C-alpha positions in Angstrom: 39.7 131.1 115.9 40.9 133.9 113.2 38.6 137.2 112.3 37.4 137.1 109.2 39.8 139.6 108.1 43.0 137.6 109.4 41.4 134.8 107.4 41.6 136.5 104.4 45.1 138.0 105.1 46.4 134.7 106.3 44.8 133.2 102.6 46.6 136.2 100.4 49.8 135.1 102.0 49.7 131.5 101.0 48.4 132.6 97.3 51.7 134.8 97.3 54.2 132.3 98.7 52.5 129.7 96.4 53.1 131.8 93.6 56.8 132.8 94.4 57.4 129.0 94.8 56.0 127.7 91.9 58.5 130.5 89.4 61.8 129.1 88.2 64.3 131.4 86.6 65.2 129.0 84.0 65.1 125.3 83.6 68.0 122.8 84.6 70.0 120.3 82.4 71.4 116.8 82.7 74.9 117.1 83.2 75.8 113.2 84.3 73.9 109.9 84.6 74.9 107.4 86.9 73.7 103.5 87.3 74.9 101.2 90.3 73.7 97.5 90.0 73.6 96.9 93.3 75.1 97.7 97.0 78.9 98.2 97.5 79.7 98.4 93.9 81.0 102.0 91.9 78.6 103.9 90.3 78.5 102.8 86.2 78.5 106.5 84.3 75.6 106.3 81.4 74.6 108.8 78.7 71.4 107.7 79.2 68.7 105.5 81.2 65.5 104.5 81.0 63.2 105.3 84.1 60.4 103.0 85.1 57.2 104.3 86.6 56.9 103.4 90.6 60.1 101.8 90.2 63.6 103.5 89.4 66.2 103.5 86.8 66.7 99.8 84.7 70.3 98.4 86.0 70.2 100.7 88.9 69.9 98.9 92.6 66.9 100.5 93.3 64.8 99.6 89.6 62.7 96.8 91.7 61.0 99.7 93.1 61.7 101.8 96.3 59.0 104.4 96.5 60.4 107.9 97.3 63.8 107.0 96.0 63.1 106.0 92.6 65.9 108.5 91.3 68.0 110.6 93.5 69.4 113.9 91.7 72.0 116.7 92.9 72.8 120.1 91.8 76.1 120.7 89.8 76.6 123.7 91.6 77.1 121.7 95.1 79.8 119.7 93.9 82.3 121.9 94.3 80.7 123.1 98.0 81.2 119.6 98.8 84.5 119.3 97.8 85.3 122.8 99.5 84.1 121.8 102.7 85.1 117.9 103.1 89.0 118.9 102.0 89.0 117.8 98.5 89.9 120.0 95.5 87.3 117.9 93.3 84.9 115.5 93.7 83.4 112.9 91.2 79.8 112.4 91.0 80.0 108.9 91.5 81.6 109.3 94.5 78.1 110.9 96.0 76.4 108.2 94.5 73.4 109.8 93.3 72.2 108.9 90.0 71.5 112.6 88.2 73.8 115.8 88.3 71.5 118.9 87.2 72.7 122.3 86.7 70.7 125.5 86.9 68.2 124.9 89.1 67.5 124.8 92.5 66.4 121.2 93.1 65.5 121.3 97.0 62.7 124.0 95.7 61.0 120.7 93.8 60.1 119.0 96.8 56.6 118.2 96.5 56.3 119.1 93.2 56.2 117.7 89.5 59.1 118.2 87.2 60.2 116.6 83.5 63.2 115.7 82.3 63.3 114.3 78.9 60.4 111.7 78.4 60.1 110.9 82.6 57.8 113.0 84.8 59.1 112.8 88.7 57.5 114.2 91.8 60.1 115.5 94.3 59.8 113.8 97.6 62.2 114.6 100.1 65.8 115.8 100.3 68.5 113.0 100.0 70.5 113.4 103.2 73.7 111.7 102.8 74.6 108.5 104.9 77.5 107.5 106.6 79.5 105.9 103.5 80.5 109.6 102.7 82.7 109.3 105.8 84.4 106.5 104.3 84.2 108.0 100.6 85.4 111.2 101.3 87.3 111.0 105.1 85.9 112.2 108.6 83.4 115.2 108.6 82.4 115.0 105.0 78.8 113.8 106.5 78.5 117.0 107.6 80.2 118.7 104.9 77.3 116.9 102.4 74.3 118.1 104.4 72.2 120.4 102.9 73.9 119.9 99.8 72.4 116.0 99.0 70.1 116.7 96.5 66.6 115.4 95.9 65.0 112.1 96.1 62.2 111.9 93.4 59.2 109.5 92.3 59.1 108.2 88.6 55.5 108.7 87.9 55.8 108.7 84.4 58.6 106.3 82.6 60.9 107.3 79.5 64.5 107.8 78.9 66.6 110.3 80.4 69.8 111.4 78.2 73.0 113.8 79.3 71.4 117.1 77.6 68.0 116.7 78.5 66.1 119.8 80.5 64.3 119.7 83.8 61.5 121.7 83.6 59.0 122.3 86.6 55.3 121.4 85.6 53.4 124.2 87.0 49.8 123.4 88.3 47.3 125.9 88.2 45.4 126.1 91.3 41.8 126.5 91.5 
């Protein structure tokens, strides 16, 4: 059992960490949106998509309801890193099979946090790890090239429209 002074120190450190992890230098911006109507078909690039609460994006294969993976996002800044690590000059977002490419914000920091894109409110649920299909899409070693850069899975809490150019803004919830 912690002595009372140790408990207060632990609480103060937790409060300081909570404050640090709730601050973002700026909003993100949607750069690309893609839908895949069914398994084993290419992504279709669109200018906007309709997000359905507790489901997914209309027209996407996960729209029937997939819980924590309602939408997948990837950071635009990671695309050149994945390309370099997998031996490619450039990679199309469609190849990586994520729904939304966002620039300007560290997506992995949104795990466990709520955020807004356009009319939609989401909650980051988990890192979006690569799957074995990356080897076929990008070549041997591409699974490892994408590890740590795969993006974010998010649950749709409130549906609505998401468009290219929309801002991604974290929702800062005040602690009591």
